[in-house]
Structure formats: C-alpha cells, structure tokens
Backbone bond lengths (Angstrom), bond angles and torsions (degrees), N, CA, C in turn:
res aa  C-N    CA-C-N  psi(-1)  N-CA   C-N-CA  omega(-1)  CA-C   N-CA-C  phi
1 X - - - 1.441 - - 1.523 108.67 -
2 X 1.283 116.05 138.22 1.458 121.39 174.57 1.531 108.16 -112.00
3 X 1.322 114.70 132.99 1.460 119.88 178.92 1.525 109.70 -76.06
4 X 1.301 114.84 178.39 1.460 119.70 171.55 1.523 108.26 -65.50
5 X 1.330 115.86 151.18 1.464 121.00 175.69 1.518 106.94 -90.48
6 X 1.327 115.88 123.37 1.462 122.75 -176.53 1.526 108.62 -105.94
7 X 1.323 116.88 132.97 1.463 121.92 174.11 1.520 107.94 -98.54
8 X 1.334 115.18 129.62 1.465 121.00 -178.30 1.516 107.52 -120.14
9 X 1.337 116.33 134.62 1.467 119.33 -178.10 1.527 111.28 -118.41
10 X 1.342 115.78 -179.31 1.468 122.32 -177.59 1.520 113.43 -61.60
11 X 1.302 117.74 -27.26 1.460 120.72 -178.29 1.521 112.82 -83.05
12 X 1.328 115.92 -0.74 1.463 119.42 -179.92 1.512 113.52 91.60
13 X 1.330 117.14 -1.62 1.457 119.36 176.68 1.521 109.12 -61.58
14 X 1.306 116.04 128.15 1.450 121.53 -179.94 1.519 113.96 97.92
15 X 1.338 117.63 -16.53 1.463 120.70 -178.35 1.524 110.82 -61.71
16 X 1.312 117.19 -51.35 1.465 121.39 179.26 1.524 111.17 -63.94
17 X 1.340 117.06 -35.28 1.465 120.56 177.88 1.526 110.49 -64.28
18 X 1.326 117.50 -37.31 1.464 121.45 177.79 1.529 110.49 -65.41
19 X 1.331 116.78 -42.85 1.470 120.39 177.85 1.535 110.90 -64.42
20 X 1.316 115.73 -40.62 1.461 120.71 177.77 1.531 110.54 -64.44
21 X 1.321 116.25 -38.37 1.468 120.87 178.65 1.529 110.67 -64.48
22 X 1.330 117.23 -38.77 1.467 121.36 177.31 1.536 110.17 -63.44
23 X 1.316 116.39 -43.33 1.463 119.78 179.23 1.528 111.50 -66.85
24 X 1.329 116.78 -37.66 1.467 120.35 177.65 1.525 111.47 -65.63
25 X 1.325 116.44 -42.10 1.471 120.73 178.55 1.533 109.91 -63.43
26 X 1.331 116.74 -40.22 1.463 120.98 179.12 1.529 110.39 -64.03
27 X 1.309 116.58 -43.64 1.461 121.02 179.37 1.528 110.38 -64.10
28 X 1.329 116.48 -44.32 1.464 121.75 -179.51 1.529 110.93 -59.35
29 X 1.330 117.39 -37.36 1.470 122.43 -178.22 1.531 113.09 -90.91
30 X 1.335 116.97 3.29 1.459 121.08 173.43 1.522 115.27 75.24
31 X 1.322 117.46 31.77 1.462 120.11 177.16 1.524 109.88 -74.57
32 X 1.334 115.76 149.63 1.461 119.30 176.65 1.535 109.32 -80.81
33 X 1.326 116.60 -179.26 1.465 121.43 -175.73 1.515 113.82 -60.50
34 X 1.335 117.34 -43.59 1.471 121.24 -179.76 1.528 110.98 -65.56
35 X 1.330 116.86 -42.45 1.464 121.01 179.72 1.534 111.04 -66.52
36 X 1.325 115.77 -39.22 1.466 120.32 177.41 1.528 110.36 -62.61
37 X 1.320 116.43 -41.99 1.459 120.92 177.89 1.525 110.63 -62.87
38 X 1.331 117.99 -41.64 1.463 120.99 178.40 1.524 111.12 -62.07
39 X 1.332 117.34 -42.35 1.466 120.30 178.58 1.528 110.48 -64.55
40 X 1.306 116.80 -39.54 1.471 120.73 177.62 1.531 110.79 -64.66
41 X 1.330 117.21 -43.46 1.470 120.87 179.35 1.523 110.41 -63.97
42 X 1.332 117.60 -42.13 1.468 120.36 176.56 1.531 110.84 -57.89
43 X 1.320 115.67 -41.94 1.473 120.49 179.05 1.526 110.43 -64.40
44 X 1.321 117.64 -48.44 1.467 121.54 179.43 1.523 111.93 -58.56
45 X 1.323 116.78 -46.77 1.464 120.72 -176.72 1.519 111.88 -69.66
46 X 1.322 117.59 -37.16 1.466 120.71 176.43 1.520 110.17 -61.33
47 X 1.321 117.08 -49.28 1.467 120.83 -178.73 1.526 111.40 -65.61
48 X 1.329 117.28 -41.64 1.464 120.91 179.67 1.510 112.40 -66.40
49 X 1.333 116.56 -40.64 1.458 120.26 -178.77 1.530 111.31 -65.80
50 X 1.311 116.80 -44.35 1.466 119.29 -179.79 1.521 110.10 -62.45
51 X 1.305 117.27 -41.48 1.469 120.31 177.76 1.529 110.61 -63.07
52 X 1.328 117.27 -41.79 1.463 120.91 -179.93 1.523 112.20 -64.13
53 X 1.326 116.95 -40.85 1.463 120.33 -177.78 1.516 111.70 -74.93
54 X 1.322 116.85 -49.14 1.466 119.51 -173.55 1.520 112.99 -84.00
55 X 1.334 117.32 -23.30 1.457 120.07 -177.03 1.513 112.01 75.60
56 X 1.296 116.09 0.85 1.457 122.04 -179.86 1.512 107.75 -127.08
57 X 1.289 115.38 162.83 1.445 117.58 175.19 1.509 109.48 -150.92
58 X 1.276 115.13 72.08 1.446 121.51 169.36 1.517 104.49 -122.43
59 X 1.326 115.56 94.93 1.453 119.02 -173.58 1.522 110.32 -141.28
60 X 1.311 114.11 168.72 1.458 120.58 171.69 1.523 107.81 -115.06
61 X 1.323 115.36 144.18 1.456 122.47 -176.79 1.520 108.26 -135.37
62 X 1.343 115.85 137.73 1.449 121.03 173.77 1.520 109.21 -155.28
63 X 1.319 115.31 166.33 1.457 121.74 -178.38 1.521 109.01 -125.99
64 X 1.329 115.99 131.16 1.458 122.36 169.57 1.513 106.82 -105.60
65 X 1.332 117.13 138.88 1.463 119.53 177.89 1.514 109.92 -144.07
66 X 1.315 113.06 148.33 1.459 121.37 174.56 1.520 106.48 -144.42
67 X 1.295 116.46 119.82 1.460 119.25 -173.17 1.520 108.34 62.16
68 X 1.330 115.84 -126.39 1.464 119.59 177.58 1.519 111.50 -109.25
69 X 1.328 116.08 27.13 1.470 121.74 175.58 1.529 108.40 -107.36
70 X 1.322 115.63 129.98 1.459 122.11 -175.32 1.523 110.43 -123.93
71 X 1.337 115.16 143.24 1.454 121.20 171.83 1.523 106.95 -126.91
72 X 1.339 115.62 115.69 1.459 121.40 175.89 1.525 106.90 -88.13
73 X 1.321 117.01 126.86 1.461 122.43 -179.15 1.521 109.72 -112.76
74 X 1.309 116.00 139.95 1.457 121.93 174.14 1.522 108.05 -140.36
75 X 1.314 116.32 130.72 1.467 121.47 178.06 1.517 108.47 -128.29
76 X 1.330 116.39 132.72 1.458 121.39 179.71 1.514 109.68 -150.23
77 X 1.303 115.71 167.17 1.459 122.21 173.81 1.518 107.97 -123.48
78 X 1.324 115.81 145.18 1.452 121.06 -178.70 1.514 109.41 -150.01
79 X 1.317 115.92 160.79 1.457 120.75 170.87 1.518 105.58 -79.48
80 X 1.311 116.19 114.43 1.466 121.12 -171.13 1.520 111.26 -90.17
81 X 1.323 115.67 141.31 1.461 122.41 167.79 1.519 107.07 -132.54
82 X 1.310 117.34 173.54 1.459 121.73 -173.57 1.530 111.65 -62.58
83 X 1.321 117.70 -42.33 1.461 120.28 -177.25 1.528 110.97 -69.76
84 X 1.313 117.00 -41.54 1.461 120.62 178.57 1.534 109.96 -62.31
85 X 1.323 116.11 -41.78 1.466 121.20 177.94 1.534 110.04 -61.31
86 X 1.337 116.04 -45.80 1.470 120.62 177.66 1.529 110.75 -58.50
87 X 1.330 116.86 -47.22 1.460 120.23 -178.43 1.523 111.43 -60.77
88 X 1.321 116.82 -43.79 1.458 120.15 -179.61 1.521 111.56 -63.59
89 X 1.321 116.84 -50.18 1.460 120.13 -176.80 1.530 111.45 -66.83
90 X 1.330 117.20 -32.09 1.469 119.82 -179.45 1.524 112.57 -68.05
91 X 1.310 118.09 -15.01 1.456 121.80 177.34 1.534 110.51 -74.64
92 X 1.319 116.62 -29.02 1.464 119.87 -176.05 1.520 111.47 -63.08
93 X 1.302 115.60 151.52 1.453 121.86 -178.29 1.525 111.79 -58.23
94 X 1.318 116.66 -40.00 1.461 120.87 -176.15 1.534 113.38 -102.99
95 X 1.323 117.94 10.20 1.468 122.77 -179.61 1.520 112.48 50.97
96 X 1.331 115.91 44.03 1.455 118.95 177.84 1.518 110.37 -140.74
97 X 1.318 113.81 156.92 1.452 121.93 179.16 1.526 108.28 -85.06
98 X 1.316 117.27 115.06 1.465 121.43 -179.05 1.527 112.44 -66.27
99 X 1.332 117.54 -19.26 1.459 120.57 178.79 1.523 111.93 -76.30
100 X 1.326 117.65 -10.08 1.469 122.14 -177.54 1.521 111.14 -91.91
101 X 1.311 116.58 48.50 1.465 121.13 179.14 1.514 109.35 -102.37
102 X 1.306 115.44 146.13 1.455 120.35 -178.44 1.518 109.95 75.89
103 X 1.292 115.24 168.87 1.453 120.42 -176.73 1.531 112.63 -64.50
104 X 1.336 116.94 -46.90 1.470 119.58 -179.53 1.527 111.78 -66.93
105 X 1.327 117.19 -38.56 1.454 120.58 176.92 1.518 111.41 -63.31
106 X 1.334 116.00 -41.00 1.463 121.43 177.52 1.531 110.51 -61.97
107 X 1.335 117.04 -46.34 1.470 120.74 179.14 1.524 111.88 -63.00
108 X 1.330 116.53 -44.32 1.463 120.89 179.04 1.528 110.33 -59.95
109 X 1.330 117.01 -43.60 1.453 121.79 -179.99 1.526 111.16 -62.21
110 X 1.328 117.42 -45.71 1.471 121.20 179.41 1.527 110.87 -64.41
111 X 1.316 116.71 -39.30 1.459 121.08 178.72 1.525 110.69 -64.49
112 X 1.337 117.12 -46.73 1.463 120.63 179.03 1.529 110.91 -62.72
113 X 1.316 117.07 -39.37 1.462 121.35 178.30 1.528 110.41 -62.47
114 X 1.330 116.38 -44.62 1.467 120.82 179.75 1.522 111.12 -64.42
115 X 1.313 117.41 -43.10 1.468 121.43 179.53 1.526 110.04 -61.13
116 X 1.331 117.17 -46.61 1.458 120.36 -179.13 1.521 111.51 -67.10
117 X 1.320 117.52 -36.94 1.468 120.88 179.53 1.514 111.49 -65.98
118 X 1.319 116.87 -34.46 1.460 121.20 -178.95 1.520 113.33 -84.36
119 X 1.337 116.91 -6.64 1.464 119.72 -174.58 1.511 113.59 -77.38
120 X 1.332 117.34 -9.49 1.462 120.28 -179.94 1.511 113.22 79.13
121 X 1.335 116.67 16.79 1.464 120.38 179.87 1.521 110.00 -66.33
122 X 1.315 115.50 153.57 1.462 118.67 179.77 1.522 109.73 -68.38
123 X 1.312 115.69 149.74 1.457 120.52 179.04 1.506 112.98 71.34
124 X 1.317 118.77 34.62 1.453 121.61 -172.23 1.517 111.55 -61.21
125 X 1.279 116.71 94.64 1.458 128.29 167.01 1.514 116.52 55.25
126 X 1.274 121.90 -6.06 1.458 124.66 175.68 1.516 114.53 65.00
127 X 1.330 119.29 -8.25 1.448 118.15 -176.44 1.523 112.39 -89.17
128 X 1.309 117.93 5.39 1.462 121.00 177.62 1.530 110.35 -63.61
129 X 1.323 117.72 -29.10 1.462 121.68 178.93 1.519 111.92 -101.01
130 X 1.323 116.63 15.89 1.453 120.74 178.77 1.510 114.51 80.19
131 X 1.327 117.98 13.88 1.457 120.85 179.23 1.529 107.89 -91.99
132 X 1.331 118.40 122.07 1.465 120.06 177.89 1.527 110.89 -61.52
133 X 1.334 115.60 149.99 1.463 120.09 -177.73 1.518 112.77 -55.84
134 X 1.326 117.08 -40.09 1.459 118.28 -176.71 1.525 113.43 -74.93
135 X 1.340 117.47 -4.25 1.459 120.91 176.89 1.526 111.77 -113.96
136 X 1.314 117.49 10.37 1.456 120.88 -179.08 1.519 109.97 -65.06
137 X 1.320 117.64 144.03 1.461 119.85 -178.45 1.520 111.77 -68.63
138 X 1.319 115.79 147.84 1.457 120.64 175.23 1.517 107.63 -75.06
139 X 1.328 116.04 136.75 1.453 118.60 -175.89 1.518 113.42 -105.41
140 X 1.305 117.32 -19.03 1.445 118.80 -177.28 1.524 110.05 -133.86
141 X 1.306 116.12 146.50 1.453 121.86 -178.07 1.520 112.00 -61.99
142 X 1.347 118.77 -38.84 1.458 120.40 -177.90 1.510 111.02 -58.96
143 X 1.316 117.20 -35.80 1.463 120.93 -175.17 1.517 110.08 -61.64
144 X 1.307 117.64 -47.77 1.458 121.04 179.93 1.517 110.65 -64.33
145 X 1.310 117.39 -43.21 1.462 122.01 -174.92 1.526 111.92 -68.41
146 X 1.338 116.81 -58.57 1.456 119.90 -175.40 1.524 111.68 -66.78
147 X 1.315 116.45 -40.41 1.464 119.12 179.98 1.523 110.35 -65.63
148 X 1.329 118.07 -39.66 1.466 119.34 -179.04 1.523 111.15 -66.97
149 X 1.314 118.22 -37.97 1.466 120.71 177.94 1.523 109.81 -64.66
150 X 1.325 116.61 -46.78 1.463 119.60 178.69 1.525 110.88 -59.46
151 X 1.319 116.76 -47.04 1.472 119.80 -177.61 1.519 112.31 -66.43
152 X 1.316 118.07 -34.16 1.469 120.25 179.21 1.521 112.13 -70.67
153 X 1.317 116.85 -41.56 1.458 119.83 -175.20 1.528 113.45 -86.26
154 X 1.319 117.79 -32.44 1.469 121.04 -176.18 1.520 111.01 -82.90
155 X 1.321 115.21 150.80 1.458 120.72 173.54 1.523 110.14 -81.26
156 X 1.333 116.09 -35.63 1.457 120.82 -179.85 1.520 108.91 -156.66
157 X 1.336 115.66 145.19 1.462 121.94 176.38 1.517 107.29 -127.29
158 X 1.321 116.01 125.58 1.464 121.53 179.63 1.521 108.69 -118.40
159 X 1.331 115.76 134.40 1.462 121.89 179.32 1.525 108.35 -125.34
160 X 1.323 116.34 129.83 1.461 121.71 173.97 1.520 107.94 -118.87
161 X 1.331 115.71 124.61 1.461 121.03 177.74 1.519 107.41 -122.64
162 X 1.312 115.83 121.00 1.458 121.52 176.71 1.521 106.70 -135.38
163 X 1.338 115.36 107.17 1.461 119.55 -173.78 1.515 108.12 63.51
164 X 1.318 116.51 -124.39 1.455 121.01 178.17 1.518 113.52 -98.74
165 X 1.343 116.85 3.23 1.461 120.83 -179.90 1.523 109.70 -89.28
166 X 1.322 115.85 129.26 1.462 122.06 -178.94 1.525 108.23 -123.21
167 X 1.329 115.59 127.45 1.457 122.06 174.83 1.516 107.69 -122.36
168 X 1.323 115.60 128.99 1.463 120.59 -179.57 1.520 109.17 -122.95
169 X 1.333 114.95 141.98 1.458 121.53 174.58 1.521 107.90 -131.04
170 X 1.315 115.67 128.60 1.456 121.78 175.11 1.524 106.44 -116.42
171 X 1.332 115.77 117.93 1.458 121.48 -176.02 1.525 110.04 -105.03
172 X 1.339 115.09 135.33 1.460 121.13 179.43 1.523 108.70 -148.06
173 X 1.337 115.62 124.94 1.467 121.02 174.54 1.518 108.02 -113.33
174 X 1.311 115.86 132.59 1.472 121.60 -179.82 1.522 109.38 -102.54
C-alpha cells in the first residue's frame, strides 16, 4: 500500500499531515500503540533531520507498506555542497550513496564529489587532514541526536544523492 504523497514546505505546511499519514498507515496495518509511536517518531526525525541538514524544506513524503514492513520515503532538492553531501550520506546505514550503483553511477558520484571538493565549500570532506569521512567529528548537536534516533529505530536507512536531488528511504519492519 502506498500512502498519500504529502508536500512539506519551509513554513511547516504538511508536517502534521505527514505525521497523521504515518499514524493512519500504522492503524491500517494493525500496529499496536508502541509500534505506532515508533513509526511517528521515525517520521518526525526524518523530516527534522532533512530540514536541519539542507536548511530547506520543500519535499515530498510518502509511506509504502506491506504487512508490517514500512518504508518512509522523502524526496527533496537542495543546493549541494561538500559538507551537506557528507552529512546526508553519513546518515545512511552503510555510509554510502545509493545513487552510485553501476559503473556510470559510480563515475557520476566520483565526479560530483570532486567538483564539490574543488568548489572551496566550507567543511571540505574532512580528509584534508587524513581523517576518513566516516570518522569525521560531529559538528552540531542535532546531528548526533536525530541521526542516533533514526539509526536506533530504523532497520535500514538509504540515501541517494544525485546533484542536488536527495532521496531518502527509512525501512522498518515490526
């Protein structure tokens, strides 16, 4: 089952509708109160984290479910820089860009990474001092908090970044 697609903007329009949609999907699939709360929290943290990272909130949100397995989807566009790209990809369960599949996807990803690294953006990839990306220090409190909640509650988090287009999937089976 696919839920309604909700558009959420910078003013918060659609935020409550997205939370309501999560609760409706949980009810439709027969989740208990605790499971419904977990799905709602996953929705809140996903929406809050994307807003915190991108600074924008013009996105679409929907939920796919089958049985008691749920996939929360979020799609947005943003002006990308190297640090924002790092923050987004570091949220994923496997710390990788899902859009970098296949040979052409891999090349496109490396090209975009090189372009952003050379752009002089702040926070350029952290590897200038020999620190691997997955060991870069956290710079903001929200990152640790929202990312840890998502990672604890979700079974898997997938992030696809292609140019300024960001697609996120949060998977949870109850």
